[in-house]
C-alpha positions in Angstrom: 0.0 0.0 0.0 2.9 2.3 0.8 4.2 1.8 -2.8 0.9 2.9 -4.2 1.0 6.1 -2.1 4.5 6.8 -3.4 3.4 6.3 -7.0 0.4 8.6 -6.4 2.6 11.3 -4.9 5.1 11.1 -7.7 2.3 11.2 -10.3 0.8 14.3 -8.7 4.2 16.0 -8.7 4.8 15.0 -12.3 1.4 16.5 -13.2 2.2 19.7 -11.5 5.7 19.9 -13.1 4.3 19.3 -16.6 1.6 21.8 -16.1 -1.3 19.3 -16.4 -2.6 20.4 -13.0 -2.8 24.0 -12.0 -0.7 25.1 -9.0 -3.9 25.7 -7.1 -4.7 22.0 -7.2 -2.9 21.7 -3.8 -4.0 25.1 -2.5 -6.4 25.3 0.4 -9.4 27.6 0.7 -8.6 31.2 0.3 -5.4 30.6 -1.5 -6.7 30.8 -5.1 -5.6 34.1 -6.6 -8.1 33.9 -9.5 -7.4 33.9 -13.2 -4.1 35.2 -14.4 -4.3 38.5 -16.3 -4.6 38.1 -20.1 -1.5 38.9 -22.0 -1.6 41.5 -24.8 -2.2 39.9 -28.1 -0.1 40.8 -31.2 2.8 43.1 -31.6 2.6 46.8 -31.0 2.5 49.0 -34.0 5.6 51.2 -34.8 5.2 54.8 -33.5 7.2 58.0 -33.3 7.0 61.1 -31.1 8.1 64.6 -31.9 7.9 67.3 -29.2 8.7 71.0 -28.6 8.0 73.4 -25.9 4.5 74.1 -27.4 3.3 70.8 -29.0 3.6 67.0 -28.8 2.9 64.9 -31.9 2.6 61.1 -31.8 2.3 59.0 -34.9 1.2 55.4 -35.1 2.2 53.6 -38.3 -0.1 50.8 -39.5 1.2 49.6 -42.8 1.2 52.7 -45.0 -1.4 54.6 -42.9 -0.4 56.9 -40.1 -2.7 58.1 -37.3 -1.4 61.4 -35.8 -2.3 62.9 -32.5 -1.3 66.5 -31.7 -1.6 67.9 -28.2 -0.4 70.9 -26.3 2.8 70.1 -24.4 1.6 71.9 -21.2 -1.6 70.1 -20.5 -2.0 67.3 -23.2 -5.2 68.8 -24.5 -5.9 68.4 -28.2 -4.7 71.3 -30.4 -7.8 72.9 -32.0 -7.8 74.4 -35.5 -4.3 73.2 -36.2 -2.6 72.8 -39.6 0.0 70.1 -39.8 2.6 69.4 -42.5 4.6 66.2 -42.3 7.9 65.1 -43.8 9.2 61.5 -43.3 12.7 60.6 -44.6 12.7 63.6 -47.0 9.3 62.9 -48.5 6.3 65.3 -48.0 3.3 63.2 -46.7 -0.2 64.7 -47.2 -2.1 65.1 -43.9 -5.9 65.2 -43.4 -7.6 66.5 -40.2 -10.0 63.9 -38.7 -11.0 65.7 -35.5 -9.5 68.2 -33.0 -5.9 67.2 -32.5 -6.3 64.1 -34.7 -4.9 63.7 -38.2 -4.5 60.9 -40.8 -1.8 60.4 -43.4 -1.0 57.8 -46.0 2.5 57.0 -47.2 3.0 56.6 -51.0 5.3 53.7 -50.4 6.2 51.6 -47.3 9.1 52.9 -45.2 12.4 51.2 -45.4 13.6 49.3 -42.4 15.8 51.3 -40.0 15.6 54.8 -38.6 13.8 57.5 -40.6 13.7 61.2 -39.6 10.3 62.8 -39.0 9.7 66.5 -39.2 6.3 68.2 -38.6 5.4 71.9 -39.0 2.5 72.9 -36.8 0.5 76.1 -37.1 -2.3 76.8 -34.6 -3.6 80.3 -34.2 -0.6 82.6 -33.7 1.7 79.7 -32.7 3.9 78.0 -35.3 6.5 75.4 -34.4 8.8 72.8 -36.0 8.8 69.4 -34.3 11.5 66.7 -35.0 11.7 63.0 -34.2 12.4 59.7 -35.8 10.7 56.4 -36.5 12.6 53.1 -36.1 11.4 50.1 -38.1 12.9 46.7 -37.3 12.6 43.6 -39.5 9.9 41.2 -38.5 11.1 38.6 -36.0 11.2 35.0 -37.1 8.0 33.3 -35.9 9.3 29.8 -36.4 11.9 30.0 -33.6 10.8 29.2 -30.0 11.4 32.0 -27.5 14.5 31.3 -25.3 12.5 31.3 -22.0 10.0 28.8 -23.4 12.8 26.5 -24.7 14.5 26.6 -21.3 11.2 25.9 -19.5 10.5 23.0 -21.8 14.0 21.5 -21.2 13.6 21.9 -17.4 10.2 20.2 -17.5 11.5 17.4 -19.7 14.4 16.8 -17.3 12.0 16.8 -14.3 9.7 14.3 -16.0 12.6 12.1 -16.8 13.8 12.2 -13.2 10.3 11.3 -11.9 10.0 8.5 -14.5 13.4 7.1 -13.4 12.3 7.2 -9.7 9.1 5.3 -10.6 11.1 2.6 -12.5 13.6 2.3 -9.7 10.7 1.9 -7.1 9.0 -0.7 -9.3 12.3 -2.7 -9.7 12.9 -2.5 -6.0 9.4 -3.8 -5.2 9.8 -6.5 -7.8 13.2 -7.5 -6.4 11.8 -7.7 -2.8 8.9 -9.9 -4.0 11.3 -12.2 -5.8 13.5 -12.6 -2.7 10.5 -13.3 -0.5 9.4 -16.0 -2.9 12.8 -17.6 -2.9 13.0 -17.5 0.9 9.7 -19.4 1.2 10.9 -22.1 -1.3 14.2 -22.7 0.5 12.7 -23.3 3.9 10.1 -25.8 2.7 8.8 -28.9 4.6 11.3 -31.2 6.4 
């Protein structure tokens, strides 16, 4: 019976190690911390920021479309009745006003990978300012390679599973050896 208890304990530990059972499987009442927060899905879109003492401009690149957000530097309120001219990597990009402080632009061709300078001219009422920044585009990461942390975690789990399996085999062989020795001892001492 003790061997069965050992096997049950080892199987439970193996299940926890391999992630089959949640860590809360052994937790008592009040120790469940609820569901884990959901991870953000997908990669963040490339963006740039250009600031001055008067204005802040943020651009979010989605393919060849750019969403632009223009705020006052002092209080982050949208700039009303602003006119915006945009230059990226030496190319003038036409800009359309969508709402107060919000603009949209479309690139004629995709941006090259690497760092591209961004210059914006803002005119709002009597204020005019030149903002400068840069956008940094990196090549897409290879999606076929496993992340380093995941590969290490998998290797650790495989090693732990192998150790538990070896312990189970050793316990089984020990039990089998004990049973065989007991059987031989009974045969040797037979009737006289």
